[in-house]
C-alpha positions in Angstrom: 2.1 -13.1 29.0 1.3 -11.9 25.4 -0.5 -14.2 22.8 2.8 -14.0 20.7 4.8 -15.1 23.7 2.4 -18.1 24.3 1.9 -19.1 20.6 4.9 -17.7 18.7 4.6 -16.1 15.7 3.4 -18.7 13.1 4.2 -17.4 9.6 6.1 -14.3 10.8 2.5 -12.6 10.8 3.9 -9.8 13.1 6.8 -9.3 10.8 4.6 -9.0 7.8 2.4 -6.4 9.6 5.5 -4.4 10.2 6.6 -4.5 6.7 3.2 -3.1 5.5 3.1 -0.4 8.3 6.5 0.6 7.1 5.5 0.9 3.4 2.7 3.2 4.5 5.2 5.1 6.5 7.7 5.3 3.3 4.8 6.4 1.3 3.9 9.1 3.7 7.4 10.5 3.5 7.6 9.8 -0.1 10.8 7.9 0.5 11.4 6.0 -2.8 14.6 4.3 -1.3 12.7 2.9 1.6 9.8 1.7 -0.5 11.8 -0.2 -3.0 13.7 -1.7 -0.2 10.4 -3.1 1.3 9.2 -4.6 -2.0 10.1 -7.4 -4.2 12.1 -6.6 -7.4 9.1 -7.9 -9.4 6.4 -6.4 -7.1 3.0 -5.8 -8.7 1.1 -2.7 -7.7 -2.7 -2.9 -8.7 -3.3 0.8 -7.7 -5.9 1.7 -10.1 -6.9 5.2 -8.6 -4.0 7.4 -9.6 -3.3 5.3 -12.7 -6.8 5.7 -13.9 -6.7 9.6 -13.7 -3.8 9.5 -16.1 -5.5 7.0 -18.5 -3.0 4.2 -17.3 -4.1 0.6 -17.9 -2.7 -2.2 -16.0 -0.7 -2.6 -12.8 2.6 -0.8 -11.9 5.5 -3.6 -12.0 8.7 -4.1 -10.3 10.9 -1.3 -9.0 10.6 0.8 -12.0 7.0 0.6 -11.5 7.1 2.0 -7.9 9.0 4.8 -9.3 6.4 5.3 -11.9 3.7 5.4 -9.3 5.6 7.8 -7.2 5.8 10.1 -10.2 2.2 9.6 -11.3 1.1 10.6 -7.7 3.3 13.9 -8.0 1.6 14.5 -11.4 -1.8 14.0 -10.3 -2.1 14.9 -6.6 -1.6 18.2 -4.9 -1.9 16.0 -1.9 -2.4 12.6 -1.1 -2.7 10.6 2.2 -3.3 6.9 2.7 -4.7 5.9 6.2 -4.2 2.5 7.3 -6.6 2.0 10.1 -7.4 -1.8 10.5 -4.7 -4.1 9.7 -5.4 -8.0 9.6 -2.9 -10.4 9.0 -2.7 -14.4 8.1 0.7 -16.0 6.8 1.6 -14.6 3.6 -1.0 -11.6 3.5 -2.0 -8.7 5.1 -5.3 -6.8 4.8 -5.5 -3.1 5.5 -8.9 -1.2 5.8 -8.7 2.6 5.7 -9.1 5.6 3.4 -7.3 7.6 1.3 -7.8 11.2 1.1 -6.4 13.7 -1.4 -6.6 17.0 -3.4 -6.2 17.5 -7.0 -7.1 20.1 -9.5 -10.9 18.5 -9.6 -11.1 19.2 -5.8 -11.0 17.1 -2.7 -11.7 13.3 -2.5 -12.0 11.0 0.3 -12.5 7.2 -0.5 -12.8 4.1 1.8 -10.2 1.5 0.6 -9.1 -2.0 1.3 -5.8 -3.0 0.4 -4.7 -6.7 0.1 -0.9 -7.2 0.4 1.0 -10.6 -0.6 4.2 -11.1 0.9 7.1 -13.3 0.0 10.4 -13.6 2.0 9.7 -10.7 4.2 8.8 -8.2 1.3 5.8 -7.1 -0.4 5.2 -9.1 -3.7 2.0 -7.6 -4.6 -0.6 -5.1 -3.5 -4.3 -4.6 -4.8 -6.5 -1.6 -3.7 -10.3 -1.9 -3.8 -12.3 1.2 -3.6 -15.2 0.9 -1.2 -16.8 4.2 -1.9 -16.9 7.7 -0.4 -16.4 8.4 3.1 -13.8 7.7 5.8 
């Protein structure tokens, strides 16, 4: 019997991990509709890397912010991949360790990243990406 079978799924942790994994899959496909379906209408995206390259200050907010982020990714990156490698959850939040790999006019980049997701009612309410330095 699995741990989930013995102890249940307190706080919907397994479901929250699935939501975050679906967000990474939607980003990989550049599927804006799937992405907005997985995040709250007032989501706050603290994704400074892409925004900083465009001189943006502050987070992307709401579904319009998600659209702006996708447009900024298209404007800055010839190619951008997010690799979610180690996903850890407690009720209400999911922490993802991984890396981002991209190519832009300035060359190739690989950065280690930790993303901290907060969830509300089965959808992402916010994310903060913290750059941990070069490497994979």
